[in-house]
Every structure is written in C-alpha cells, then in structure tokens.
Residue frames relative to the residue before (quaternion, step in Angstrom):
aa qw qx qy qz dx dy dz
M 1.0000 0.0000 0.0000 0.0000 0.00 0.00 0.00
V 0.6931 0.5020 -0.3108 0.4136 3.62 0.78 -0.65
Q 0.6021 0.5612 -0.2867 0.4903 3.44 1.41 -0.76
I 0.6231 0.5214 -0.3048 0.4970 3.59 1.13 -0.92
F 0.6972 0.4627 -0.3109 0.4507 3.54 0.77 -0.87
R 0.6030 0.5630 -0.3096 0.4728 3.62 1.08 -0.62
E 0.6790 0.4633 -0.2641 0.5046 3.51 0.95 -0.84
F 0.6517 0.4947 -0.3314 0.4699 3.56 1.05 -0.45
I 0.5805 0.5711 -0.3250 0.4809 3.56 1.24 -0.62
V 0.6721 0.5287 -0.2719 0.4414 3.47 0.99 -1.13
K 0.6899 0.4787 -0.3011 0.4519 3.54 0.91 -0.96
T 0.6072 0.5504 -0.3412 0.4603 3.57 1.18 -0.75
V 0.6933 0.4860 -0.2978 0.4410 3.55 0.86 -0.82
R 0.6060 0.5479 -0.3370 0.4680 3.55 1.14 -0.61
K 0.6614 0.4935 -0.3150 0.4689 3.47 0.95 -0.88
H 0.6328 0.5320 -0.3337 0.4530 3.55 1.00 -0.78
L 0.6532 0.5024 -0.3137 0.4716 3.57 0.96 -0.81
K 0.6834 0.4720 -0.3196 0.4561 3.62 0.80 -0.78
K 0.6700 0.5037 -0.2891 0.4623 3.55 1.04 -0.83
S 0.7193 0.4242 -0.2854 0.4702 3.67 0.91 -0.87
N 0.7980 0.0018 0.0389 0.6014 3.66 1.08 -0.74
P 0.2914 -0.7953 0.5071 0.1597 3.58 -0.08 1.25
D 0.6538 0.5219 -0.3041 0.4558 3.60 1.06 -0.87
R 0.6093 0.6300 -0.3456 0.3353 3.59 1.02 -0.55
S 0.4676 -0.6964 0.4704 0.2741 3.59 -0.69 0.90
S 0.3205 -0.7226 0.5797 0.1976 3.57 -1.14 0.76
S 0.1663 0.8212 -0.5277 0.1397 3.53 0.89 0.89
K 0.6622 -0.4797 0.3665 0.4439 3.66 -1.22 0.19
Y 0.6231 0.5489 -0.3605 0.4248 3.55 0.93 -0.74
N 0.7072 0.4661 -0.2550 0.4665 3.62 0.87 -1.09
I 0.6174 0.5219 -0.3507 0.4727 3.60 1.11 -0.65
A 0.6499 0.5267 -0.2966 0.4607 3.54 1.04 -0.89
K 0.6367 0.5484 -0.3153 0.4409 3.49 1.03 -0.90
E 0.6831 0.4845 -0.2666 0.4770 3.49 0.95 -1.10
F 0.6050 0.5928 -0.3054 0.4351 3.52 1.02 -0.78
L 0.6475 0.4855 -0.2942 0.5084 3.53 1.15 -1.04
K 0.6657 0.4819 -0.3442 0.4541 3.63 0.84 -0.77
L 0.6011 0.5292 -0.3785 0.4640 3.64 0.93 -0.57
R 0.6644 0.5533 -0.2730 0.4217 3.47 0.90 -1.12
I 0.6669 0.4732 -0.2964 0.4935 3.55 0.98 -0.96
A 0.6667 0.5095 -0.3129 0.4449 3.58 0.88 -0.82
A 0.5889 0.5570 -0.3299 0.4838 3.57 1.11 -0.73
L 0.6940 0.4801 -0.2833 0.4556 3.50 0.76 -1.16
H 0.6828 0.5007 -0.3076 0.4340 3.62 0.85 -0.82
L 0.5947 0.5719 -0.3180 0.4670 3.47 1.30 -0.82
F 0.6640 0.5036 -0.2823 0.4752 3.54 0.93 -1.05
K 0.6628 0.4962 -0.3499 0.4382 3.56 0.84 -0.87
D 0.6244 0.5877 -0.2887 0.4259 3.68 1.13 -0.87
I 0.6629 0.4919 -0.2669 0.4973 3.44 1.08 -1.17
L 0.6261 0.5036 -0.3456 0.4846 3.81 0.98 -0.77
L 0.6865 0.4907 -0.3306 0.4227 3.57 0.75 -0.78
L 0.6480 0.5334 -0.2985 0.4544 3.43 1.11 -0.98
A 0.6811 0.4863 -0.3044 0.4549 3.62 0.99 -0.87
I 0.5972 0.5210 -0.3649 0.4887 3.65 1.14 -0.50
G 0.6731 0.5201 -0.3027 0.4299 3.53 0.98 -0.89
V 0.6548 0.5482 -0.2962 0.4278 3.49 1.04 -0.74
V 0.6719 0.4824 -0.2727 0.4914 3.46 1.05 -1.01
S 0.6560 0.4879 -0.3317 0.4708 3.70 0.94 -0.84
A 0.6384 0.5396 -0.3161 0.4488 3.60 0.85 -0.77
G 0.6376 0.5244 -0.2917 0.4831 3.57 1.00 -0.97
F 0.6378 0.5348 -0.3176 0.4543 3.58 0.99 -1.04
G 0.6396 0.5384 -0.3130 0.4506 3.54 0.90 -0.97
L 0.7249 0.4499 -0.2677 0.4477 3.59 0.84 -0.91
K 0.8008 0.3324 -0.1874 0.4617 3.56 0.72 -1.08
G 0.6343 0.5354 -0.3096 0.4639 3.51 1.24 -0.46
F 0.8203 0.2474 -0.0721 0.5106 3.56 1.07 -0.72
L 0.7970 0.4021 -0.1978 0.4050 3.52 0.48 -1.30
L 0.7047 0.4986 -0.2557 0.4353 3.64 0.82 -1.23
P 0.6810 0.5059 -0.3251 0.4179 3.58 0.60 -0.78
N 0.7236 0.3821 -0.1702 0.5490 3.60 1.28 -0.65
H 0.4338 -0.7260 0.4383 0.3045 3.64 1.13 0.10
F 0.3957 0.6871 -0.5231 0.3127 3.60 0.91 0.87
I 0.2239 -0.7643 0.5848 0.1540 3.61 -1.23 0.33
D 0.3762 -0.6975 0.5711 0.2139 3.39 -1.46 0.21
G 0.5334 -0.5897 0.4227 0.4347 3.61 -1.03 -0.17
G 0.6949 0.4971 -0.3388 0.3941 3.56 -1.33 -0.17
V 0.7862 -0.2673 0.2349 0.5052 3.51 -1.35 -0.46
T 0.6191 0.5373 -0.3707 0.4367 3.69 0.92 -0.72
G 0.6368 0.5039 -0.3255 0.4844 3.61 0.96 -0.81
I 0.6731 0.4875 -0.3233 0.4524 3.71 0.79 -0.82
S 0.6423 0.5186 -0.3144 0.4687 3.59 1.10 -0.80
L 0.6294 0.5296 -0.3113 0.4759 3.61 1.07 -0.81
L 0.6939 0.4853 -0.2797 0.4524 3.59 0.87 -0.81
T 0.6316 0.5249 -0.2896 0.4916 3.43 1.09 -0.89
A 0.6581 0.5339 -0.3048 0.4347 3.58 1.00 -0.86
M 0.6489 0.5343 -0.2796 0.4640 3.41 1.15 -0.90
I 0.7049 0.4686 -0.2626 0.4631 3.58 1.00 -0.83
T 0.8225 0.2879 -0.1535 0.4659 3.51 0.75 -1.11
K 0.3644 -0.7426 0.4609 0.3214 3.54 1.27 -0.30
I 0.3420 0.7350 -0.5112 0.2854 3.48 1.12 0.61
N 0.5954 -0.5455 0.3986 0.4348 3.70 -1.06 0.49
L 0.4902 -0.6743 0.4784 0.2759 3.59 -0.87 0.95
S 0.6437 0.5230 -0.3401 0.4432 3.61 0.92 -0.92
I 0.6477 0.4489 -0.3679 0.4936 3.77 0.89 -0.67
L 0.6523 0.5158 -0.3745 0.4102 3.65 0.67 -0.79
I 0.6592 0.5298 -0.3305 0.4191 3.59 0.75 -0.90
F 0.6742 0.4620 -0.2999 0.4921 3.62 0.98 -0.85
V 0.6999 0.4880 -0.3072 0.4215 3.65 0.78 -1.02
I 0.6681 0.5054 -0.3048 0.4531 3.67 0.95 -0.98
N 0.6740 0.4990 -0.3072 0.4498 3.60 1.04 -0.64
I 0.5063 0.6801 -0.4332 0.3058 3.67 1.09 -0.52
P 0.6567 0.4847 -0.3684 0.4451 3.83 0.71 -0.75
F 0.6841 0.5152 -0.2972 0.4222 3.53 0.98 -0.84
I 0.5930 0.5422 -0.3130 0.5064 3.57 1.25 -0.66
I 0.6591 0.4691 -0.3366 0.4819 3.63 0.94 -0.61
I 0.5969 0.5332 -0.3662 0.4747 3.53 1.07 -0.44
G 0.6594 0.5126 -0.2897 0.4673 3.47 0.98 -1.14
Y 0.6281 0.5273 -0.3583 0.4461 3.67 0.95 -0.66
I 0.6440 0.5248 -0.2707 0.4865 3.58 1.08 -0.82
Q 0.7893 0.3807 -0.1705 0.4505 3.59 0.76 -1.09
I 0.8137 0.2755 -0.1508 0.4891 3.49 0.98 -0.85
G 0.6434 -0.5402 0.3259 0.4336 3.61 0.97 -0.83
K 0.7276 -0.4635 0.3392 0.3752 3.56 -1.41 0.29
S 0.6700 0.5294 -0.2995 0.4255 3.52 0.78 -1.08
F 0.6498 0.5383 -0.2616 0.4686 3.52 1.00 -1.07
A 0.6488 0.5412 -0.2680 0.4630 3.57 0.99 -0.97
I 0.6610 0.5236 -0.2534 0.4740 3.51 0.97 -1.10
K 0.6949 0.4793 -0.2678 0.4643 3.59 0.84 -0.99
S 0.6594 0.5044 -0.3134 0.4611 3.50 1.01 -0.85
I 0.6144 0.5224 -0.3514 0.4756 3.57 0.94 -0.80
L 0.6501 0.5067 -0.3116 0.4728 3.67 0.83 -0.89
A 0.7146 0.4520 -0.2920 0.4471 3.58 0.75 -0.97
I 0.6033 0.5396 -0.3262 0.4883 3.65 1.14 -0.61
I 0.6562 0.4633 -0.3143 0.5059 3.57 0.82 -0.86
G 0.6758 0.4829 -0.3246 0.4525 3.66 0.77 -0.72
F 0.6163 0.5359 -0.3214 0.4792 3.53 1.16 -0.72
S 0.6292 0.5237 -0.3196 0.4771 3.65 1.04 -0.82
I 0.6514 0.5109 -0.2856 0.4828 3.61 0.90 -1.06
A 0.6756 0.5069 -0.3150 0.4329 3.59 0.80 -0.92
I 0.6097 0.5283 -0.3142 0.5004 3.66 1.12 -0.77
E 0.6970 0.5294 -0.2503 0.4139 3.53 0.92 -0.95
I 0.8265 0.2981 -0.0724 0.4719 3.52 0.66 -1.32
I 0.7085 0.4515 -0.3150 0.4415 3.69 0.94 -0.81
T 0.2890 -0.7417 0.5840 0.1589 3.58 -0.98 0.95
Y 0.1421 -0.7807 0.6084 0.0140 3.47 -0.32 1.40
P 0.4332 -0.6787 0.5159 0.2927 3.64 -1.10 0.68
V 0.4065 -0.6525 0.5656 0.2985 3.60 -1.12 0.65
I 0.3402 -0.8087 0.4604 0.1353 3.46 -0.55 1.26
T 0.8150 -0.1034 0.1277 0.5556 3.59 0.75 -1.01
S 0.3331 -0.7212 0.5680 0.2151 3.54 -1.35 0.21
D 0.4669 0.6475 -0.4660 0.3815 3.57 1.30 0.05
K 0.4706 -0.7206 0.4396 0.2569 3.58 -0.70 1.17
L 0.6412 0.5266 -0.3306 0.4497 3.68 0.95 -0.70
L 0.6998 0.4412 -0.2979 0.4763 3.54 0.97 -0.81
I 0.5924 0.5591 -0.3764 0.4414 3.46 1.11 -0.62
S 0.6746 0.4985 -0.2999 0.4544 3.66 0.95 -0.89
V 0.7213 0.4518 -0.2820 0.4428 3.50 0.83 -0.95
F 0.7702 0.3640 -0.1995 0.4843 3.64 0.65 -0.99
G 0.5616 0.5282 -0.4134 0.4844 3.65 1.14 -0.30
G 0.6406 0.4922 -0.3283 0.4896 3.64 0.91 -0.93
F 0.6483 0.5970 -0.2966 0.3679 3.60 0.91 -0.99
F 0.7088 0.4229 -0.2177 0.5210 3.50 1.02 -1.13
L 0.6313 0.5194 -0.3403 0.4647 3.63 1.02 -0.66
G 0.6968 0.4855 -0.2927 0.4395 3.47 0.97 -0.91
A 0.5881 0.5462 -0.3641 0.4725 3.54 1.27 -0.74
G 0.6273 0.5516 -0.3348 0.4361 3.63 0.87 -0.82
I 0.6565 0.4741 -0.3109 0.4977 3.57 0.87 -1.07
G 0.6554 0.5257 -0.3376 0.4244 3.73 0.76 -0.94
F 0.6827 0.4867 -0.3049 0.4518 3.61 0.74 -1.04
S 0.6187 0.5238 -0.3396 0.4770 3.66 1.03 -0.79
I 0.6398 0.5159 -0.3287 0.4653 3.65 0.89 -0.82
R 0.6995 0.4544 -0.2961 0.4654 3.52 0.90 -0.78
G 0.6392 0.4746 -0.3261 0.5097 3.62 1.37 -0.19
G 0.6307 -0.6115 0.3291 0.3465 3.46 1.21 0.13
A 0.6750 0.3831 -0.2667 0.5713 3.58 1.35 0.42
V 0.3447 -0.7006 0.5796 0.2334 3.57 -1.41 -0.06
L 0.2978 -0.7171 0.5929 0.2133 3.58 -1.22 0.45
D 0.7374 0.2721 -0.1582 0.5976 3.57 1.45 -0.28
G 0.3712 -0.7918 0.4526 0.1747 3.56 -0.54 1.06
T 0.4479 0.7395 -0.4375 0.2471 3.60 1.33 -0.28
E 0.6289 0.5414 -0.3359 0.4456 3.62 0.99 -0.76
I 0.6350 0.5280 -0.3476 0.4440 3.60 0.96 -0.83
L 0.6605 0.5114 -0.3089 0.4547 3.55 1.03 -0.90
A 0.6719 0.5228 -0.3004 0.4302 3.48 0.95 -0.90
I 0.6408 0.5074 -0.3289 0.4731 3.54 1.07 -0.74
Y 0.6641 0.4723 -0.3386 0.4705 3.63 1.01 -0.77
L 0.6711 0.4589 -0.3555 0.4612 3.75 0.86 -0.62
S 0.5765 0.5809 -0.3951 0.4173 3.62 0.97 -0.71
K 0.6655 0.5242 -0.2910 0.4445 3.68 1.08 -0.65
K 0.7133 0.4307 -0.2342 0.5009 3.40 1.24 -0.70
T 0.7354 0.3013 -0.1731 0.5818 3.60 1.16 -0.55
G 0.5957 -0.5689 0.4595 0.3322 3.46 -1.58 0.00
F 0.5250 0.6250 -0.4200 0.3966 3.61 1.26 0.10
T 0.4974 -0.6217 0.5266 0.2980 3.50 -1.38 0.55
V 0.6849 -0.4801 0.3635 0.4102 3.55 -1.35 0.21
G 0.6694 0.4702 -0.3100 0.4845 3.62 1.02 -0.96
D 0.5878 0.5586 -0.4071 0.4204 3.70 0.93 -0.58
I 0.6979 0.5039 -0.2665 0.4336 3.57 0.89 -1.15
I 0.6182 0.5391 -0.3233 0.4718 3.60 1.06 -0.86
L 0.6856 0.5073 -0.2842 0.4380 3.52 0.84 -1.03
V 0.6337 0.4992 -0.3059 0.5056 3.65 1.00 -0.85
F 0.6524 0.5255 -0.3205 0.4422 3.61 0.90 -0.87
N 0.7274 0.4365 -0.2506 0.4664 3.51 0.86 -0.91
I 0.5480 0.5767 -0.3768 0.4746 3.62 1.14 -0.43
M 0.6160 0.5103 -0.3450 0.4910 3.58 0.96 -0.80
I 0.6708 0.5260 -0.3167 0.4159 3.63 0.72 -1.09
F 0.7375 0.4198 -0.2555 0.4632 3.55 0.78 -1.10
S 0.5434 0.5740 -0.4024 0.4618 3.65 1.12 -0.43
V 0.6948 0.4409 -0.3000 0.4826 3.68 0.89 -0.95
A 0.6406 0.5398 -0.3457 0.4228 3.61 1.10 -0.57
S 0.6343 0.5394 -0.3011 0.4648 3.42 1.22 -0.72
Y 0.6326 0.5237 -0.3065 0.4812 3.55 1.22 -0.62
L 0.7248 0.4712 -0.2003 0.4611 3.54 0.91 -1.26
L 0.7713 0.3203 -0.1561 0.5274 3.59 0.79 -1.10
S 0.5763 -0.4898 0.4133 0.5071 3.58 0.13 -1.50
I 0.6704 -0.5209 0.3806 0.3666 3.45 -1.28 0.46
E 0.6342 0.5523 -0.2868 0.4588 3.43 1.11 -0.89
V 0.6512 0.4787 -0.2975 0.5082 3.65 0.91 -0.85
A 0.6459 0.5235 -0.3321 0.4455 3.56 0.89 -0.81
L 0.6465 0.5385 -0.2988 0.4503 3.53 1.00 -0.95
Y 0.6459 0.4887 -0.2884 0.5106 3.58 0.99 -1.03
S 0.6525 0.5249 -0.3402 0.4277 3.60 0.87 -0.79
I 0.6406 0.5267 -0.3219 0.4566 3.58 1.03 -0.73
L 0.6207 0.5322 -0.3120 0.4840 3.52 1.24 -0.59
T 0.5763 0.5476 -0.3249 0.5123 3.58 1.34 -0.69
Y 0.6954 0.4765 -0.3099 0.4397 3.60 0.76 -0.83
L 0.6330 0.5247 -0.3372 0.4585 3.57 1.08 -0.90
S 0.6584 0.4578 -0.3457 0.4873 3.69 0.96 -0.79
A 0.6368 0.5233 -0.3791 0.4206 3.62 0.80 -0.68
S 0.6748 0.5113 -0.2997 0.4397 3.64 0.89 -1.02
K 0.6859 0.4705 -0.3138 0.4580 3.54 0.91 -0.74
T 0.6155 0.4944 -0.3622 0.4955 3.62 1.05 -0.68
V 0.5848 0.5549 -0.3985 0.4373 3.75 0.86 -0.63
D 0.6495 0.5361 -0.2711 0.4661 3.50 0.88 -1.13
F 0.6357 0.5224 -0.2960 0.4851 3.65 0.93 -0.98
V 0.7328 0.4555 -0.2475 0.4407 3.56 0.66 -1.07
V 0.7046 0.4364 -0.2815 0.4835 3.57 0.78 -0.98
E 0.7857 0.3735 -0.2348 0.4337 3.70 0.67 -0.79
G 0.4884 -0.6972 0.3914 0.3495 3.50 1.36 -0.22
I 0.6613 -0.5209 0.3752 0.3879 3.55 -1.34 0.34
E 0.7222 0.4084 -0.2144 0.5155 3.58 0.94 -0.85
E 0.1188 -0.7593 0.6265 0.1296 3.63 -0.96 0.67
Y 0.2485 -0.8202 0.5062 0.0959 3.56 -0.75 1.19
T 0.1873 -0.7644 0.6106 0.0875 3.49 -1.11 0.74
G 0.3183 -0.7329 0.5840 0.1431 3.44 -1.02 1.12
V 0.0425 -0.8421 0.5370 0.0275 3.63 -0.65 0.91
T 0.1689 -0.7752 0.6064 0.0517 3.43 -0.88 1.04
V 0.0831 -0.8189 0.5677 -0.0137 3.63 -0.73 1.21
I 0.0541 -0.7770 0.6271 0.0099 3.50 -0.92 0.92
S 0.2639 0.7597 -0.5507 0.2233 3.56 -0.63 1.17
H 0.5131 -0.6468 0.4694 0.3130 3.46 -1.15 0.53
K 0.6144 0.4836 -0.3118 0.5398 3.52 1.49 0.03
S 0.1695 0.8495 -0.4944 0.0721 3.64 1.11 0.33
E 0.6426 0.5276 -0.3513 0.4303 3.67 0.87 -0.75
E 0.6704 0.4584 -0.3279 0.4826 3.71 0.89 -0.91
I 0.6482 0.5175 -0.3406 0.4427 3.54 0.93 -0.72
R 0.6069 0.5519 -0.3372 0.4619 3.67 1.06 -0.82
R 0.7023 0.4978 -0.2670 0.4331 3.51 0.90 -0.96
M 0.6302 0.5236 -0.3142 0.4795 3.46 1.20 -0.77
I 0.6427 0.5261 -0.3310 0.4479 3.65 0.97 -0.79
T 0.7584 0.4052 -0.2076 0.4664 3.49 0.81 -1.07
E 0.7477 0.4087 -0.2311 0.4697 3.65 1.02 -0.58
K 0.7541 0.3981 -0.1945 0.4849 3.40 0.97 -0.81
L 0.7433 0.3559 -0.1614 0.5429 3.55 1.02 -1.00
G 0.3451 -0.7728 0.4727 0.2454 3.62 1.21 -0.34
R 0.5219 0.6150 -0.4165 0.4195 3.67 1.13 0.67
G 0.5315 -0.6290 0.4976 0.2726 3.36 -1.32 0.66
V 0.1153 -0.7769 0.6150 0.0702 3.59 -1.21 0.51
T 0.2044 -0.7078 0.6622 0.1370 3.53 -1.43 0.42
I 0.2512 -0.7622 0.5919 0.0752 3.55 -0.96 1.15
Y 0.1347 -0.7383 0.6596 0.0414 3.50 -0.86 1.17
N 0.2753 -0.6893 0.6274 0.2356 3.64 -1.34 0.51
G 0.0105 -0.8157 0.5713 -0.0904 3.45 -0.82 1.07
K 0.2927 -0.7038 0.5908 0.2645 3.61 -1.29 -0.15
K 0.4780 -0.6389 0.5137 0.3155 3.37 -1.23 0.62
G 0.3642 -0.8076 0.4349 0.1613 3.57 -0.77 0.90
Y 0.5252 0.6403 -0.4334 0.3553 3.53 1.17 -0.03
G 0.4457 0.6659 -0.4952 0.3358 3.57 -0.72 1.09
K 0.4546 -0.7380 0.4006 0.2970 3.60 -0.42 1.12
R 0.7861 0.1852 -0.0963 0.5818 3.58 0.88 -0.89
G 0.6717 -0.5265 0.3112 0.4180 3.65 1.00 0.38
E 0.5156 0.6437 -0.4363 0.3597 3.56 1.31 0.08
N 0.8412 0.2271 -0.2147 0.4413 3.36 -1.52 0.45
L 0.2487 0.7889 -0.5097 0.2365 3.53 0.96 0.86
N 0.1102 -0.8624 0.4868 0.0839 3.54 0.41 1.18
S 0.5276 -0.6265 0.4801 0.3142 3.48 -1.25 0.68
T 0.0252 0.8051 -0.5925 -0.0058 3.60 -1.13 0.58
E 0.3957 -0.6698 0.5507 0.3024 3.61 -1.19 0.42
I 0.2128 -0.7309 0.6399 0.1053 3.48 -1.09 0.95
I 0.2028 -0.7661 0.6027 0.0935 3.72 -0.89 1.04
Y 0.0292 -0.7660 0.6422 0.0068 3.53 -1.12 0.95
T 0.0715 0.8027 -0.5872 0.0755 3.36 -0.96 1.13
V 0.2793 -0.7416 0.5794 0.1907 3.66 -1.14 0.40
I 0.0737 0.7960 -0.6003 0.0255 3.57 -0.75 0.97
T 0.5524 -0.5329 0.4645 0.4417 3.61 -1.19 -0.10
R 0.6779 -0.5296 0.3657 0.3553 3.49 -1.39 0.57
L 0.6243 0.5805 -0.3138 0.4182 3.47 1.18 -0.67
E 0.7182 0.4540 -0.2333 0.4729 3.54 1.29 -0.59
T 0.4556 0.7159 -0.4446 0.2869 3.60 1.23 0.01
A 0.6451 0.4773 -0.3500 0.4833 3.63 1.11 -0.57
K 0.6310 0.4927 -0.3627 0.4769 3.65 0.90 -0.54
L 0.6533 0.4932 -0.3504 0.4551 3.65 0.84 -0.76
Q 0.6617 0.4871 -0.3457 0.4533 3.69 0.84 -0.82
T 0.6090 0.5413 -0.3564 0.4572 3.62 1.06 -0.70
E 0.6849 0.4855 -0.2864 0.4617 3.62 0.73 -1.03
I 0.6361 0.5030 -0.3439 0.4733 3.62 0.94 -0.82
D 0.6567 0.5047 -0.3316 0.4518 3.68 0.85 -0.97
K 0.6220 0.5303 -0.3773 0.4354 3.59 0.96 -0.46
I 0.6792 0.4092 -0.2838 0.5392 3.68 1.12 -0.54
D 0.8375 -0.0885 0.1130 0.5272 3.58 0.54 -0.95
T 0.3044 -0.7917 0.5069 0.1537 3.56 -0.31 1.37
N 0.6968 0.4732 -0.2522 0.4764 3.61 1.24 -0.51
A 0.3854 0.7173 -0.5022 0.2911 3.54 1.17 0.23
F 0.3816 -0.7207 0.5565 0.1588 3.45 -1.24 1.00
L 0.0664 -0.8218 0.5656 -0.0171 3.65 -0.55 1.23
V 0.0611 -0.7606 0.6450 0.0431 3.53 -1.12 0.82
M 0.0261 -0.8234 0.5667 0.0142 3.54 -0.66 1.01
S 0.0191 -0.8089 0.5862 -0.0401 3.49 -1.03 0.84
S 0.4997 -0.6910 0.4471 0.2699 3.57 -1.01 0.91
I 0.0952 -0.7713 0.6287 0.0273 3.49 -1.08 0.86
K 0.4052 -0.7641 0.4620 0.1964 3.42 -0.84 1.03
D 0.8003 -0.0948 0.0448 0.5903 3.59 0.99 -0.56
T 0.1740 -0.7699 0.6077 0.0872 3.51 -1.30 0.48
K 0.0743 -0.7764 0.6202 0.0840 3.66 -1.24 0.22
G 0.8132 0.2226 -0.1776 0.5075 3.48 -1.01 0.93
G 0.6600 0.5364 -0.3817 0.3620 3.48 -1.28 -0.46
M 0.6254 -0.5446 0.3941 0.3963 3.73 -1.16 -0.41
I 0.2056 0.8125 -0.5266 0.1424 3.76 0.99 0.59
K 0.8638 0.1080 -0.0158 0.4918 3.41 0.99 -1.01
K 0.4428 0.7264 -0.4015 0.3392 3.48 1.50 0.20
R 0.8166 0.2067 -0.1197 0.5255 3.64 0.70 -0.94
P 0.3868 -0.7029 0.5382 0.2583 3.63 -0.94 0.77
M 0.5548 -0.5608 0.4915 0.3690 3.56 -1.28 0.42
K 0.2997 -0.7375 0.5959 0.1056 3.24 -1.27 0.87
E 0.1789 -0.7884 0.5740 0.1301 3.64 -0.46 1.14
K 0.2219 -0.7602 0.6083 0.0540 3.46 -1.26 0.90
C-alpha cells in the first residue's frame, strides 16, 4: 500500500514538473525537491486546519457557554450578530456568516485568495459549531461571564489568526479603512466598538454594555497573547570597539546566535576618519535583557545598544541552547 502511494506521488510530481516547466528535467533530485515542497505545504496546511478547528471550538464555547445564556455581547462582527439576533430573533449562526461576507470580500481584495478561502471555511465551521455543538453553561456570575467568555472567544479568534484566517471581519475593515484615511487600525476598531456598545447600552442596559466592554477587553488581550506568544522577543543591536568579546559572551555565555554587520562610524564633520566597526545583532527574550546589559557593561560601559520589540521569530538559536551560568 505504501509503495502504491509513493508511486502515485512520484507520478503526480512528474506531471507537475512537466506542466510547470516543460524544459525542466524530471531527475531524482528535482522529484525529491518537489516532493519536499509538497510535504512542507501539506504539513503547514494540516497545522493551519488544526489551529482553525481549535479556534472554532474555543470561540463557540465562549459564546454558548458564557455569553449567549446571559445575554452578553462582544465587540466587532460577533457583537453586531449578537445584537441583531436579540432584536430580530434571526438564527445567530446565519447572521455571523452573512454579516462577515462583505469583510471577507475586502480581505480577498486586500490580502489574497488563500486568506479568503480559509476565513470562509473558519466562519462556516464557527456557525456550524454554534448550531450543533452542545456546550455546557458554566456560570451565571456576571464578572466570570465577562472575563472567561472573552477569554475563550479571544483564544478562538487568536488561534484562527495563527491558522491564517479570521472569525471576525472587523480587523479586515480596519486595515482597509486605515489605508484610505489617516487613522490607525487601533483607532478604527476602537470607534467601531464604541458604536456597538453604545447601541447595546440603549437596547439592553448600561450594565450589560459595561460588562460587554469587559468581555471585549478580555478577548482582545487574549488574542494578543495567543497571536504573539508567551515570550516577547527583543532585537538588540550593539556597537562597540570590543565587539569580538561581546560576540563571544553572547554566543558562549548566553547561548544565543548573533549576526555581524560591517559598518562605519558616522561621526565626522566632513566625512573624514570614518573608521570601520563591527555591528552585532542578536535576538533574546525580554527576560534576558537585564542580564545582557549587565554582561555588556562588564566588557564595555560605553557600548551603544539599540533594543526593539519583536512579535515572533522562527529558526536560529532562540530556543536551542540553554544559558550557561558562571
């Protein structure tokens, strides 16, 4: 069975090679290379589908286990759908899908086809989960509903974003409008949600609106936590005349990788005497910044450091080698 499957893959790869580039040789190397590409693409697709599934189930739990039984709402498209469902008695699953359609069209234009397809599938899955999965009602305590309802809803949205899709189209609209206006994405989302919660305070009650704002804040912080990860990374640029000692300290003592740039010192009234210098760049976790500064000060108290926040990293030596205490 395995042999038949392997032969099928090889034939498929050969057809793909001939179709994409007729002049390209179907050698074992090219077949292996294309097979590796297909394998990587399949693994990434499986990972995205798994993240989307987790996101759909988590968001559904936040809605049906906390918010819906207690008539709370959230911000964004989900909040609009909840408000509309309460007023019109239209099925919430249908509303979530229909209201998101315009935003998905904008996402298709602004971001791409793959994103739009994944988002449509995620939103359909979200609607189905709300409709058919029986979630237990966890609590009737309003504070717990706001905090944990927002947490599970935000976790669902965050996992969906990591899977390359969205469950709520507000961010897509905000990105689109930010390009057309002078406002930032955060400003637009804030104004959008103020309008939603103002309507909620009028239609429901001020108390419900205030608890819903707490739900939104909990959800948004959870989204940031899930998307950006537990660790926050810091990119550090170091300029020093003792660059070699600092490089050894970072690689041997901290166990982190470095990149060396060749540069020139820019101090000079007419550009004269611009001496060459080595510029060190490394990425560490936020918890290691204090130790790095201490170790650099031991070597060169006049070293020039520039630190910048990094949301995520891949590869390198961020997590491979443990720090060595001395």
